[in-house]
C-alpha positions in Angstrom: 0.3 0.0 0.1 2.7 2.4 0.9 4.3 1.8 -2.5 1.3 2.6 -4.1 0.9 5.7 -2.5 4.5 6.8 -3.6 3.9 6.0 -7.0 0.5 8.0 -7.0 2.4 11.0 -5.5 5.2 10.5 -8.3 2.4 10.7 -10.8 0.7 13.8 -9.6 3.9 15.5 -9.5 4.4 14.7 -13.3 0.8 15.9 -14.4 1.6 19.0 -12.5 4.8 19.6 -13.7 3.5 19.0 -17.4 0.6 21.6 -16.8 3.3 24.0 -15.8 5.5 23.5 -18.7 2.2 24.1 -21.0 1.3 27.2 -19.3 4.8 28.7 -19.7 6.6 27.2 -22.7 9.7 28.5 -24.0 9.5 31.1 -26.4 12.1 32.6 -28.5 13.2 36.3 -28.3 12.6 38.1 -31.5 12.8 41.7 -32.7 10.6 43.8 -34.5 12.5 46.3 -36.4 10.2 49.2 -37.6 8.4 49.7 -40.5 11.8 49.1 -42.8 12.6 47.7 -46.3 14.0 44.6 -45.2 10.7 44.1 -43.2 8.3 44.3 -45.5 9.3 42.9 -48.8 11.0 39.5 -49.0 14.5 39.9 -50.6 15.2 43.2 -49.5 17.8 42.7 -46.9 18.7 46.0 -45.7 18.1 47.8 -42.6 17.7 51.6 -43.7 19.4 50.7 -46.8 22.9 50.0 -45.3 23.0 46.9 -43.3 21.2 43.6 -42.4 22.2 43.4 -38.9 22.8 45.2 -35.5 24.2 44.8 -32.1 21.8 44.5 -29.1 22.8 44.4 -25.5 20.2 42.9 -23.1 20.1 43.4 -19.5 18.1 41.1 -17.4 16.3 41.7 -14.5 15.9 38.4 -12.7 13.1 37.6 -10.3 14.8 37.3 -6.9 18.2 38.2 -8.1 19.5 41.7 -6.9 22.2 42.4 -9.7 21.4 43.1 -13.1 22.7 40.5 -15.8 24.0 40.8 -19.3 21.6 38.5 -20.7 23.3 38.4 -24.4 26.8 38.4 -22.5 29.2 41.6 -22.0 29.7 42.4 -25.7 26.3 41.9 -26.7 24.6 39.6 -29.7 24.4 40.1 -33.2 20.7 40.5 -34.7 20.3 39.6 -38.3 17.7 40.0 -40.7 16.6 36.2 -41.9 15.5 36.9 -45.5 11.8 36.2 -44.4 10.3 39.1 -42.2 12.1 38.4 -38.9 15.0 39.8 -37.0 16.8 37.4 -35.0 19.7 36.8 -32.6 22.6 34.8 -34.0 22.0 32.3 -31.1 18.5 31.2 -29.7 17.4 32.9 -26.4 14.3 32.6 -24.3 12.0 34.7 -22.4 12.7 34.7 -18.7 9.7 32.8 -16.8 9.5 34.7 -13.7 6.7 37.2 -13.2 8.9 39.8 -12.1 11.7 38.9 -14.2 12.1 41.7 -17.3 14.9 42.4 -20.0 15.8 46.0 -21.1 17.3 46.2 -24.8 19.6 48.6 -26.1 20.4 48.5 -29.9 22.9 50.0 -31.9 24.5 49.8 -35.3 28.2 51.6 -36.4 30.1 51.1 -39.5 33.4 51.9 -37.2 34.2 50.6 -33.6 30.8 51.3 -31.9 30.2 53.1 -28.6 33.0 52.8 -25.9 29.9 52.9 -23.4 26.6 50.8 -23.5 24.5 50.6 -20.4 20.9 51.0 -19.4 21.0 54.4 -19.2 24.0 55.5 -21.3 25.2 55.2 -24.8 28.7 57.0 -25.5 30.9 57.5 -28.2 34.8 58.6 -27.7 36.3 61.2 -29.8 35.3 59.9 -33.4 36.4 60.9 -37.0 33.6 60.9 -39.4 34.1 59.7 -42.9 31.9 60.3 -45.9 30.4 56.7 -45.6 29.8 56.6 -42.0 26.9 55.3 -40.5 25.9 55.3 -36.8 22.4 54.3 -35.9 20.7 54.0 -32.1 17.5 52.2 -31.4 14.8 53.8 -28.5 15.2 51.7 -25.7 12.9 48.7 -25.0 12.3 48.8 -21.2 10.7 46.3 -19.0 9.8 43.8 -21.8 8.8 40.2 -20.7 7.4 38.9 -24.3 7.3 39.5 -27.8 5.4 42.4 -29.2 3.6 42.8 -32.0 2.3 46.6 -32.6 -0.9 46.7 -34.6 0.1 50.3 -36.1 2.7 48.4 -38.1 -0.3 47.3 -40.5 2.1 45.0 -42.5 1.5 41.5 -43.8 3.8 38.9 -42.4 5.4 40.9 -39.8 7.1 38.9 -37.3 6.2 39.9 -33.9 9.2 40.7 -31.2 11.1 43.5 -29.5 10.1 47.0 -30.7 13.0 48.4 -32.1 13.2 51.8 -33.8 16.3 53.3 -35.3 17.6 56.8 -35.6 20.8 58.1 -37.3 23.2 59.8 -35.0 24.5 61.6 -38.1 23.4 64.0 -40.3 23.5 63.5 -44.2 24.0 66.1 -47.2 23.3 65.8 -50.7 24.7 68.4 -52.9 23.0 68.8 -56.4 23.5 70.7 -59.4 21.3 71.4 -62.8 21.2 73.9 -65.6 18.3 76.1 -66.1 16.8 78.7 -68.7 18.2 77.2 -71.9 16.0 78.8 -74.3 18.9 79.5 -76.6 18.3 76.7 -79.3 21.5 78.2 -81.4 24.2 76.5 -78.5 24.9 73.7 -76.6 26.7 73.7 -73.1 29.0 71.5 -71.4 29.3 72.6 -67.8 31.7 71.2 -65.2 31.6 71.6 -61.4 35.3 71.4 -60.7 37.2 71.8 -57.1 34.2 71.5 -54.8 34.8 71.0 -51.4 33.2 72.0 -48.2 35.5 74.1 -45.9 35.8 74.4 -42.4 33.8 71.7 -41.2 34.4 69.4 -38.1 34.8 66.1 -38.7 35.1 64.9 -35.3 33.5 64.7 -32.1 32.0 62.9 -29.2 28.5 61.8 -28.6 26.7 61.2 -25.3 23.1 59.9 -25.0 21.2 59.2 -21.9 18.0 57.1 -21.2 15.6 57.1 -18.1 14.0 54.1 -16.9 10.3 54.7 -17.3 9.3 51.8 -14.6 7.0 50.2 -16.8 7.0 48.4 -20.3 7.7 51.4 -22.8 10.0 52.3 -25.5 11.9 55.6 -24.8 13.9 57.9 -27.1 17.5 58.5 -26.2 18.5 62.4 -25.6 22.1 63.9 -25.9 24.0 65.8 -28.6 27.5 65.7 -30.2 30.4 68.0 -29.2 32.9 68.9 -31.8 36.3 68.3 -31.2 38.0 71.8 -31.9 41.6 70.2 -32.4 40.4 68.6 -35.5 38.9 71.0 -38.3 38.7 69.2 -41.5 37.1 69.2 -45.2 35.4 66.6 -47.3 35.7 66.8 -50.7 32.9 65.9 -53.2 33.9 64.6 -56.4 33.8 66.7 -60.0 30.9 66.4 -61.9 29.9 67.5 -65.8 26.6 68.5 -67.0 25.9 68.1 -70.9 23.1 70.8 -71.3 21.3 70.4 -74.7 17.6 70.8 -73.7 15.6 73.6 -71.6 16.7 72.3 -68.4 19.0 69.5 -67.5 18.3 66.4 -65.0 20.0 66.9 -61.3 23.3 65.8 -60.9 24.5 64.7 -57.7 27.8 66.2 -56.3 27.8 64.7 -53.0 25.8 62.3 -50.8 27.6 61.9 -47.7 27.4 61.6 -43.9 28.6 64.5 -41.6 28.8 65.2 -38.3 25.9 67.3 -36.8 27.1 71.2 -35.9 26.7 74.8 -36.3 27.3 76.0 -40.0 28.8 79.3 -38.8 31.8 79.9 -40.7 31.3 76.9 -43.1 31.8 77.6 -47.0 31.2 75.8 -50.1 33.8 76.5 -52.5 33.9 75.5 -56.1 34.2 76.6 -59.9 32.2 76.2 -62.7 33.6 75.9 -65.7 31.1 76.7 -68.8 31.8 75.9 -72.5 29.5 77.1 -75.0 29.3 75.8 -78.8 27.1 77.4 -81.4 25.4 75.4 -83.8 25.9 77.9 -86.8 29.7 78.3 -87.4 31.0 75.9 -84.9 32.4 78.6 -82.6 33.3 77.8 -78.9 33.3 80.0 -76.0 34.6 79.0 -72.5 34.3 80.8 -68.9 35.6 79.8 -65.4 33.2 81.0 -62.7 34.8 81.0 -59.0 32.0 80.9 -56.0 32.4 80.8 -52.5 29.0 80.4 -50.5 28.8 81.1 -46.8 26.5 78.3 -45.2 24.0 79.5 -44.0 23.5 82.4 -46.5 20.5 84.5 -46.4 20.6 84.7 -50.1 20.7 80.9 -50.8 21.6 78.1 -48.4 19.8 79.2 -45.3 20.1 76.0 -42.8 21.9 77.5 -39.4 22.9 73.7 -38.4 23.3 70.1 -39.5 21.2 67.8 -36.9 21.3 64.4 -36.1 19.0 62.2 -38.3 18.2 64.7 -40.5 19.0 64.7 -44.3 20.0 68.3 -46.1 19.7 68.7 -49.9 21.5 71.7 -51.4 20.8 72.9 -54.9 22.9 74.5 -57.2 21.6 76.4 -60.4 23.5 76.9 -63.4 22.2 79.4 -66.2 24.7 78.9 -69.0 23.0 81.5 -71.4 23.9 84.3 -68.9 26.5 82.8 -66.8 24.6 82.9 -63.5 25.3 80.6 -60.5 22.2 80.4 -58.2 21.4 78.8 -55.1 18.1 77.1 -53.7 17.8 76.9 -49.8 18.8 73.9 -48.2 15.6 71.6 -47.9 15.7 69.3 -44.6 13.6 66.3 -43.9 14.0 63.3 -41.4 16.7 60.6 -42.3 14.4 57.7 -42.5 14.8 55.6 -45.5 11.8 53.2 -45.3 9.3 55.2 -43.2 8.6 55.3 -39.6 5.9 53.4 -37.4 4.6 54.2 -33.9 4.2 51.5 -31.5 1.3 50.3 -29.8 1.3 48.2 -26.8 
């Protein structure tokens, strides 16, 4: 009889265990990267048109344990787009099951060495020289998460639920374009070349410090902070020379530069270049050549009137050339958010 009682107790324990596992199964941690191309169309494997991966540090607050743990390890984990609308860690990780356990997620991407400090409340980059093709991004921090989340506001088919991850660019981007205008003279054609173009006296080295605050509830919180330029380094970024062949009433845009820049005040910054205009007359075939030298202040009340470059912002500058009168004119800078695939809001 005693043996039967023991066996019955063992069976009851197994049934209880099975019920517990069924009620709280192992769930893989995934990531929900907000409304970008790689998430919405099969075959596109880019995040903000630059990368198919990013780094994440996860800070575990486990029930009954006083110290915070590096859930992904001290160096963080690589999160990669898997080609089928999902972003996943390079190794499987599961959500903690304790009712009071939660994880805070700090995600970032850098074409360079990355931030020097990554904590739950601070992201810092030491003195860094910015190259034309550099890209630094950081995502709003996901606080107090216990399970995957699927924001209803995405409105996309085939979206895999996960940790909400909305990236912002830490740098600014500039695009300098030129085009010919007022080409009413049907008796001539023009070859227009922008030569020796450069941005003068811009800072290309600085430090970045960002801070975040625990909302004490499940939420996604934006980082705050700004770059501090390093006054010991004052450099130039030089776009390439470009040629316009003008044969119609107006030419298509020609991109002179498309590059990352350090966010900064534009006081004292100049755009310096030369415009070479070769006019060829259809009657007689004679040619005339002019070389026009220009130096434009950024900002300039008469033209490029943006006072500063800000993080996560694109700036488009237009140089207009009238080869009939040899005039070089300017359009004010056009600024917009630097978001390649659109932006989504989160709902919980």
